[in-house]
N, C-alpha and C positions, 0 to 999 in steps of 0.2 A: 728631196728625195735626192741623195749622192748617187750621181752615175758612177758606176765600176766599170769601166772601158776596156775591153779587150783588142788588142791589135790583132791574134791571128789566132782564129777558132776554125782549123782547117778547111779556112775557104782561101786558098791559093790561087791567085790569078790562072786560068788555064792557059795563056802564052807563055806564063814561066815554066810552066811544065813541060810543054812543049818544047819548047825554046832550050832552055837549061837541063832539063829533066829533075826541075826541083829542088827540093833539100838536099837533094843529092852533091849538088853542085855550088862548091864553095863562093860565086859568084852572087848568089842568089844573096847571103850575108849582107852583102851592101845595100843590095836592091831594098831590103826589108827595112834597110835603117833609114831610104830615104823616106819609103813610106811612112814609115814613124815621124822622121821630123816632121812631114807636111801636117799628120795628125796633131803634133804636139803647138804646132805654129796654128791648126784649124779650131782648137776644140781645147787646149790646154786651159784657158783661162778659166772653164767650168768644171773641170775634172781635177781632184785629187787623188783621185788613184788608180792607175793603170796598172792592166797586166797586159807582159810583153808577146806571151804562148799560152796556150790552156792547152796542159795535157802532152805535154812532148812525147812522153811514151809510149801513148798510143799513136800520135802522128808515126814515129818511128817503127816502133812495133807494128802495128798493123797496115798505118801507110805504105810500107816499103819492104813488110817481111808476110804478114799473114794474108796483106791485099784486102782484107776485110773493111779498111776503111781508104777515102781517097788519098791519094791516087792510085788504089788499088792493083800495087806491084807486089811480086811474088819474089822477092830478092834473098839473096844469100845473107847469112849473120854480118858478113862486114860490110854489106851495103845498110844494112839495119843502124850497125853501130855508129856508120859515116854520116848517117842521118842525123843521128842525134849527138854527134860531136858539133857538126855546123849549127842544130838548133842551141845548143848550149851558146855557142859562140854568136851566135845574131844575137840572142837574148844580152849578152854581156855587151856588146858594143851599143845597144838601144839605149840601155839602162844608162852608162857613160854618158852616151848624149844628152840624155836627159839630165843628168846628173849636172852637164858641165853647162848645156847651154839657155834649160828650161828651166830645173828645180827651182835656182834662186829666186823667181822671179811669179814664177807660176806656184810655186809651195805643196806640189803633189808628190807622190809616193809610188812606189814601182817593185812589182814584184814577178814573179812568175808561178800561173799555177800550176802542181805536180801532184797527179793522183796515185793512189795506191790500192792495192789493197792490205788484208792484213792477216797474219797467220801465227798459229798458236798451235806449240810442240804436242805431238803425243802424251807424252810423259814429260808431265813440267820439271821431272827432278833428273831428267833424262839430258847431260852435258852434249852429246852427239844432239839430239832433237832441238833443244835450241841453239845449237852452229847452223844445223841447214834450216832453223825459220829464219834467222839474223842473214842468212847466205840470202835468202829468198826476198827478204825486204831491201839487200843492198842491191841486188838485179833490177829491182823496180825502182820503187825510190832513191834510195843512196845512188843508183846512176846518174841523175839529177841533181838532187840534194846537195851530195858532197860535194862534187865541184862549185855551187854555187853558194850553199851554206857550209859550206866548212871549209876545205884547206885546198881547192882550187882543183883537186884532182878528181880522178875514180877512187870506188872503195878499191881494194887491195881485193877483194873476192872476183872481181871483174878483172884486173889486171892477170891477177894468176890463172884465170880459166883461159883468157883467150888473148893470146898472144899475137893477134892482129887488131886488137882495140887501138885507138887512133891515139897519140899521146899530145898532153899537151907539153909545151914549151916552161919553162921556168917565168919566162914573161909570160905565158898566157896564162898561169896558175895565178898569178898576181892580179890580172888585169879580172878574170872571171868569179874570183873569191871575193865574197860579201857584195854581190851583184843582187841582193834583194832586201828592201827595206822592211820587209814581214815575210812572212813564211804563211803564200798561199794553198791550200792543200784541198783538193779533190777526194769524196770517197762517197763511192755507191756504185749501182752495178755496173757502169761499164769497164771500172778497175776489175769486174769477176769473170764477165763475159767477153768469149768464152773461155769456163776455168779451165779448159786443156792447152789454153795460150800461158798459162802463169807455173813460174818456176817453183810448183806447191814443195818441192823435194821431201814428199812423203807426210806433210805434215796438213797441219786442218787448217782452212781457211776460216776465217770467223769477220763477224760486224760490228766487234766489239769497236766502238770508235774511241772509246776514251784511252784505251788499251796502244792505239798507234798515236794517239796524241801524246801519250807519255813517252811514246818511243821517239819520236820528232824531242822533243824536251831534251832527252837524255842525249839524243846522238849531235844536235846541233845547237847544244847550249841556251836553252830558253828561248826561243825566239817567239816574238807575236806572232800570234798565229790569227788570220783569216781561214775560215773555212769556205770558201769559194763557192763549192759544187757540192749539195747533198740531198739526195732523195732515193726514190725506188720508182717502179713502174708499176702497169696494168695491165691487164689485155687488152686488146684492141676493142671488145663491146663494151666492157665497162663503160657509162656513163658519167655519171655524175656521184654515183656512189662507191669512191676509191675507199673503205673503210683500211684496206690493207695499206694503201700510203698513209694513213695519217698513223695508225701504229707503228709505220716504220720510223715517220717524221720525230714522233714523240721519241720513241728511244734511242733514236739518233740524239735529239738536242736532250735529251736526259744525260745520255754518258756523256755530252759537250759540258753541261753544266756539272757534272759529276768531278770534269775535270777541272775546270774551273774552282771549285769550291774546294775539295780534297786533295787535290794533287796540284794546286795552283798554279795551274797552268795559264798564261797568257793568253785566252782567245777572245779576240775581240769583235769578232763578227761573225754571224751564220748566212748562210746562202742558200735557198731553197732553189734546186732544179726540177722542172724550172716553171717557167710562165704559163707556158700555150702546149699542148699536143700539136708534134709537127711531126717531119718525116725524121724518122730515126735511124740511119745508115744503112748497114746491112740489114737490120730488121723493118725497113722501110715503115708502112703504117702498120704495123700486127702488133705494135705494145705504144702505148701511153705514156708520156712524163708528166703530162702539163699539170698546173694548179686548175687550168681553164680548161674544160672541153670545148673541143673543137668539132664539128659535123662538116667532115670532108666531102660528104656528097650532097652538101646545100651549094647553092650559090652564094647564099650572104655569108658560109662561113661562121655559125653563129659563135661567141665566143659564152661559154656558162659557167660560171664557179661550181668547182667540186666541191665536195666535203672538204678536200684537204684544205683548200684555199678559205674557208670558213674557220676551219681548225686553227690554219699558221695565221689568222689575222687576230685570230685571240689570245694567241701565246706572243705575236707581237704588242698586241695592247697589255697585254700582264708583265710582259717582258718574262716571261718563264712559266712557269706553273701552279698558280694560284689553289692553294690548296682548298678543297672542296667543302672543307666541315664552313657552314655558313656562321655557324657565331667561335668566337674565342674559346676558351678551357673557362670553366666554371670551378668556381672556388662555394662550394656551395654542398649540403648533407642529405641525405636519405631518409626518410620517416624513422622516427626509433622501431616501428613494428616492421624494418623492412628485412625480409629473409636473405642474409648471406649461403649460400649452399655449395654444396661439391656432388657431384654425380660422377657415379661408377654403374656398368652397364649389369648385365645380369649377375648376379651373386650365386657360385655355384656353391650349393648345400651341401656338410657333410652329416651323413645320415646314421651316423657311428661318432660317438663323440670322442675326439683325439686324447684326451687325458682320462682314461675310464680309472684310475688308480683307486678313489677314494669312492666309487661307487661298486667294485667289483669285490664283493666280500669273500672271494676264495683267497686262502694263501698259496705263494706260489717259491717253490726251490730253486735257483740258478743252478744249472750243471756246469761251472766254469771250464771245468779242464776236462769234460766229454765233449756233449753234444753241442753245447752252449745254447739251451733252449730252457724256457722256463719249463717246470714242471708241477702240476696242481696236485697238493697235498689234499688228501684225502680224508672228508671226516673233519674238516676244520673250517668253520664259519668265522670272520672279523666283523667286526661293527663295522658299518659305513654310513656315511651322510649323504644327504640328500643330490638327485644330480642338479650342477649348475650352469649355467649358460656358461661362464670361463670354462667349462672342461670342452670347447670346442676352442683348437688351438688358434684357428684362423678367425674366430671373433675376436680374442685377443691382439691379434696384428691387427684387425680391422679399428679397435679402440684402441690401439697404437697408434694411428693414423691421424684419428681422429682427434686424437689428445692435440697433437701438433700442430692442426689447422682450428682457426679460432671461429669456425661456422656454426651456424646457428641449424642448419637442416644439411640433412644427409639423403641424396637420391639413390635408390638403386631398384633394383629390377629382382621379381623373385622367377623361378624359371616353374612353368607350368607344366612341364613333360616330367620334373620330377615328381610335384607335389600329386599330381591326376597322372601316372603312369599308362592310364586306359583310356584316358580321357573323358572318363564320365566318373563320378562318385561313387563304382560300386569299390574301387582301392583310393585309399587316401593316405598319403606317405604322413601319417603324424609326426615322424620323426623330423623331417623335415619341416614343416611345417612351424615345428619347435624352435628350429634352430632361425628361421624367418623372424620368429617373436623375441627369441633371445637378442639377437642384433638389434632389432627396436629397443628393447627396454631398456640393455647395455648401454644404448649410443643416448637416451632419452637420462642415462644417469649422469651423462657428462653434459646435460642440457641444450642437446643436439637431436631435434627432432628430426623423423624421418618421412619422409615422399616417396612412397613404395609405388615402383609400376608396376603390372598384372603380368604384361605383356611386352617382351624388347626382343624383336625379333630382326637378326642381321642378317647380310649378303649370305656369308657362310656357315647360320645358325640359324631355322628358321622357328626352332624352338616349341614345335606341337607336340603333345603327345604320339607317338609311333599311331594307334590306331587313327586318330583324326589326320595323319598325312596320310595312309594306306586309303583313304575315303575321300582322297579329293582337295585336303586343308581348304584354305579359304575360298576356294572354286565351288565347295558344296556348302550349301545355306546352313544344313545341322552344323558346321563346326560356331555359328553364330550362339547357337542355343546351348552348347557346352560349352562357350565361353562366357556365357550366363551363370551356369551352376559353378563354375570356377570361380568366375567375380562372385557371388553370393557366399562361397567357401573363405575366402578371404577378408570378406568384409566383416563375415561372425566371429574367425578366429581372432584378427589382428586389427580389426577396425576400433576398439575401445584403446589404441595406443595410437594409433596415426590419423592425420586428420587431413592430410593431402593425399590425395590418390591418382595418380594415372592408368589410364585402362590400356591405351594401346601406343608405345613410340614409335613416330614415323610411317604409322602406315602408309602416307603417300611415296615411301620411299621402297615399297616393295614391288613396284614395276619391275626390278631386276630379277625378281624370280617368277611372277606370272608373264610372261613376255613371250608366252608362243604365241598369242594374239593380240589386238586392243584388246578386244571382245573379254578374252581373258584375264586381262588387266584390268579393267571397267569392275566386272563380277566377283572379280576377290575384293576389290578397294569400297566394293556396294556389301557386302556381309560384312567387310568389316567396321564400315560406319551402321549397319545395323545390330551388330556384335557390341560396338561402344555404350547407344541407344538403349540398349536391354541392359548393359551394367550400371549404367547412370543411374535407369529407373529402378533398377532392384534396390538398390541405393536409396533414393529420394526416399520411395514407398515405404521401406522395412527397415532401414539404418541409420537414415541421417536424424531422425526426431531426437535419438538418446546418443548418439556417436559424434555427432555437431562436424563433420568431415567434410572437405570437398572434393568432386570428381572431377575431370577433362580428360584429356587426350594431347600429347606431343605432335606437334605436328613441323617435321624441317621446315624452315622457315627464312630460306636465302631472299634477299633481296637482288633484283634484278635491273640494270642499268642496258638501255639501247649502245650496244659496241659503235653505234655513228651518230650522235647525238642529231646533228644535222639532216639525218634520212628519216623520214616520216615511220617507213615500213620496220625502221629499227624500235622504234615508241611503242608502236602497235605488238609488236614481237616479244620486248621488254613485258608488254600490261599480261597481253598472252602466257607466257612464262608463270607469271604471277597467277592467273586464276587456272593454269593447270597444274600447276605444284601446290596452291595453295587455297585458291578457292574450291576448288575439288573437293575437299574434307570441309572448309571451315563453312563454306555458303547452307551448306544442307544444316548442320547444324548452329552455327550461330546469326541464321539470317532469314533465310528462305523455307530450309526443309526440304531445298534440290539442290542439283548441281547449280551450277551460275549459267546462266541464259548465254552468257557468252561462248560459251565453250559448246554448250550444247548446239550453240549457230554453226560455229564453226566448221563440230565436224560434220553436220549437214548438208554444207555448201559443198566440202571436199567429196561427199556422198557423193554427191548431183553433178561433179565434176568427174567423176569415176575414179579418185584418187586415193579413196577408202573405202572399207566397208562396215568400221568401225561404227557402234552402236552403242551409248551410253544405256544402261539399264534405267526404268522407270521406278518411280516410288509409290507406292499404292498411300492410299489416303492415311491408313494408319500407320506405314513406316514413316509417311512426314511425321506425323504426330510424334512417333518413337523420337526422331533424329534431333528437330526441332528446338532450340533452346538446352540440348541435353550435354549442360555443360557448363560450370560454375564460373569458370574462368579460364585466359585460352594462354595457353601453355603452346611454348617456341622454340626448338633450337634452332641455333642460330649460327656460322660458323665462315660466311663469306658472304662475297656478292659477284654475281656473276656476268658478263658483258654477251649481250644476246644480240646474234646476227639471223635478221631474217630470211629463212632458206625454204625452199616450197621442196616438198618431200612427197614421195607415191610410195604407198603401202598403207598395209593396217596393222598398225605399229602406235602404240602410243605414243614415242618420239616420234616421228613421222606426223601424228597428229598435230602436233606443235604447229611444224613448219617453223625450226629453228635450230641455230647452230650456237656454240660458244666460242669465243673468242679469249684466249690468254691473253691478258695484257703484261708485256715482259718486265715494263717498267714500274709494276706495281712491286713492293714488297712481297715477295712469294714465299711459303713452307715450302720444305721439302717434298711432298705431296703436293707441290702447286695451288696450297688455296693462298687466294689474291688477300689481300690484309688491308680490307678497305671500312675504316670502323664507323664512319658516317652511313653506310648501307644500314646498319643498325637502327640506326637512329630513324632513318627512312623508312624501314619497313614497320616500327614501330609506331609510326605516325597513321603506317598504310592501315594497320591494322585496325587503330581508331576510328580511322576517317570512315573504316569498310564495314568495322560491325560495331561501332557503337561504342561509348564510354565503359568499355568492359575492365575491371582485374587482368591484369595478365602478370605472368612468371617468365623467365627465361630460364628453359629448363635445362639447357647446355648449352656453353659458348667457350671455345676453346681452338687452340693452334697449336700442328706437329712440331717439334723441336727438336732436333738430333742432338744437341749438346745435353750431356750428362750432369756435367760440372757447373757449368754456364747458361742455363736456359732462358737468356736476357730477352731472345724475341719472343718468349711467352709473355713475360713479366710488360716489356711494348705491348703487345698487343691485349692484354688485359685494362692496362691504363687506360689506353685509347680505345678502348671500347668501352670499358664502364665509362668511361667521362663521358658515352653519346647516351648512353642510359642514361646517366643524371639529366642528359640535356633534354634527353626527351619527357623524363620525370618533370624536370624543374621548369622548362621554358614552354616545351606541349602538351604540359599536363595530361600525360599519360599515365593512367593507372597501373604502374611498373610495381608489384608487391613484393617481386625477390629475383634475383640474381644467382644463377649455378654456374661456376667451372665445370667445364670439363677437362679432361676429368683424373681421380684421382691415383689410378695406378694404369699403369700402362703393360698392354702385353708385347710378348717377346715375337719377333719378325713382324711385327707391325708400326706403322705411326706412330713415334714417340706424344702422345698426347697428355702422357700423367705427367702428376704432379711428381708422384713416386717413382723408382723404376720398377723394373719387375722382380727382383729381390727386393725391394720397400727399403731404398735409400733415398731420402728427400732430396730435393732441387730448391736451389734457391730462390725459386718464382711463388713458395711457400711463402716466405719470409714477407714477399711484397705481396699477396696477396692478403695476408695476414693485417698487414698495417692499412689497407684499403678498408679492411671488416673494423677493425679498431677505431679508424677515424670515420668510419660510415659512412665514407666518399672521399671528397676533396675537399673539407671546408679551412675557409682561411682562418678563423680560429675554432679551436676545437671546443664543441659545448656536446659535452657527456648524458646520453640517454638517462635518466634517471629511473633506477629500479624501482619498482612499487614495494610495499613490505612486504608482499607475498613474495614476489622474485630474490627480495633479499634473503629469505627466512629457506627460499627454497636453494640458493646458492650456498649458504649454512649447511643444509640436506645434504647435496652433493660434495662439499669438503667432507663432512661425514662418511656420504657415501663412498668416497674415493680414498680415504685414510682410514678406512676400516681397521687395516692388521697393525697399522702403524699407531691408531688410537689403542686399539686393543694392546700390542705390549708396553706404550706409556704406562696405561694403568694399571699392568701388572708391576711393571718397575716403581709407581710411585709405592702398590701394596707393600712392596715386598721394600723400600724404603721405610715407610711406616710400622710395617711389624718389624724390622730391623731396630729400629728408634725405638720403637717401646719396648722391646727385650730388653733394650739396651738400660735404657733408664729405670725398669722394673729391677736388674740387678744391681744396677750401682745402689738403688735404695735399697737393696737387700743387706749389700757390704755394711753399709755405713748404719744401721740396727745391729750389727752383730761386733 
């Protein structure tokens, strides 16, 4: 370990303060140089990095101005800048002393640690705001950096604003200029607290270390930089679980790495602040900054490593951030029967065909010069053709979009409230059913099979028929029976065309709707499970034998990681999240027929402590039999990984029962809606499902990211490539039986996060080409090997061509017949002339 030794870190001997007035007196400069000489003589043979003074800005401003640092004087501005002047001269004298007398044989380097904030303009394009930010930086960092790392003099902003500012002679400028072998930089809360003392100039304080490093590079001619002090703090009651400090450290080091890698900034070292908890100046013992916890009340003052110490150790061992992907990218393909799909939400059916012109037998006159309306001609009836699916304009548009994608499957949801407006079979909207049947049948003509979702509620649209809403919705057990009737109707009307069914989409996310109390949440979930079980049972008993389809429900299945991997309570919280989020619905269906034992036990413990009045419903023996095994595959919607903190909470709410909070990792790549891009989380959740629920078929029924860009949605393409690569690893290495992947989603909605491959006005984005390429390659092959279609599939391909090109084929046949007829007539006439 190489020592980096600071000569003066605010510990001026008391005698010098009392006798000379401290740094207000120029005579302290020579005394400081004598002290430095002694240190060089005593320790210099073992020290390669010297720091003369630590953060002279704080010494001058807060030691002799605000009085919040030692020596605690509240002086005038003239005193503050006089102290700063003496500190600069003291540093320069010591630097020259070392350079002349010690460096030739000790071979060390020397600098001064300069601390600063960073500030960003309110309006990035506003020249005045930018100018104010520059002035702010000059008043703090430039005050000391420009004389030492620049031209030997103070910034113009300071000289123009303060006429009393001490002046350097020309000889002094030459003497001070360049008196640093590297730029030693401090960035942390000391340079922000109290914020009222910083010259913010009406602009915004920022923690962007990368930006301030760029500013130093531009202002001072790309110096070598040592980050000599960086870190954060926690409140005094925090012991070893300093999770916030971990993420602040991760953010700062990440920004430094970006500056090195992308901005070519020569940062050669990073120093965490600080090793131990201690007395923190004006904050006394009210905050902690150490990597090691110190119990100040104990006699032994034990030092215990905090989570941040363990995390910093890991960063040092890996020399940065080692990717969490456990294996390098695979070059392999999925099975030939793998389903590549695209997901859409609820399709709003047209109740009346948009193009009725071939179905309406009436003749109309258009009153162009009059009222501009069409008037029916009485007594005239025209021949019509039968109604066709393509009479629905919206279906034509969907088919156009599907044709632009090379998917094999299309997942969409029916609208229960449109099909059965009364909530029962008393009124069935046959036109809406016909619309959905048309969507499915027309997609089949494109060789695209449909995965149909019966019920797709959202936060904004619960999707229940009005009468069912009025009687309590999912809080009423009778809604489950209504759903059973609705499901049976859909199986009967559409089941001959559909092989994959989803009963309910993300029932584990209806907590946002039924959140009056935890018992409301749990009762609604219970009724949803019963409804799914009843729907699965009726399909299994009445339709499976001749329709040969499969039925399941889609669960929102994001992965959870402990926000602090070094703290057991966070690991337990992550597992608890999975049980409350996924196991809540998956355990009854795929495992035991009952809710997770850990979930029941945790709620029970909270009840006994008086922290909650929650009660999970009990399954009857008949209900257990109904729901257990009521799925033919596991369907999951996965979008991100959540970083989970254990946070005890009091109250009877589903969210409070879990005792967790989420932490946003700002160093992760995030979408505009703050979804963290964590590809390896998908592989982890797929392995967890296999380990927890057995070797079952799995469909990823929704996976995607929002991307604001309309012209170049490269975030979506990056997300798809990385996430599908992790799916391939789960399939190929972990032997998870993944049967299909459905990207989310086909079209985006106005005023909502942009998840779509197509805009709301149906314009395609570049990610379509990227996804199509993945599909055509069936993964990431080293050497492409096509899946050879069977004779039947070849025949179907020919049928598809015929089906798609009917008008063209008909026209070609007519043209060919006409040509043959004309040729025959011509030949006939020529022969007739010869005879004459």
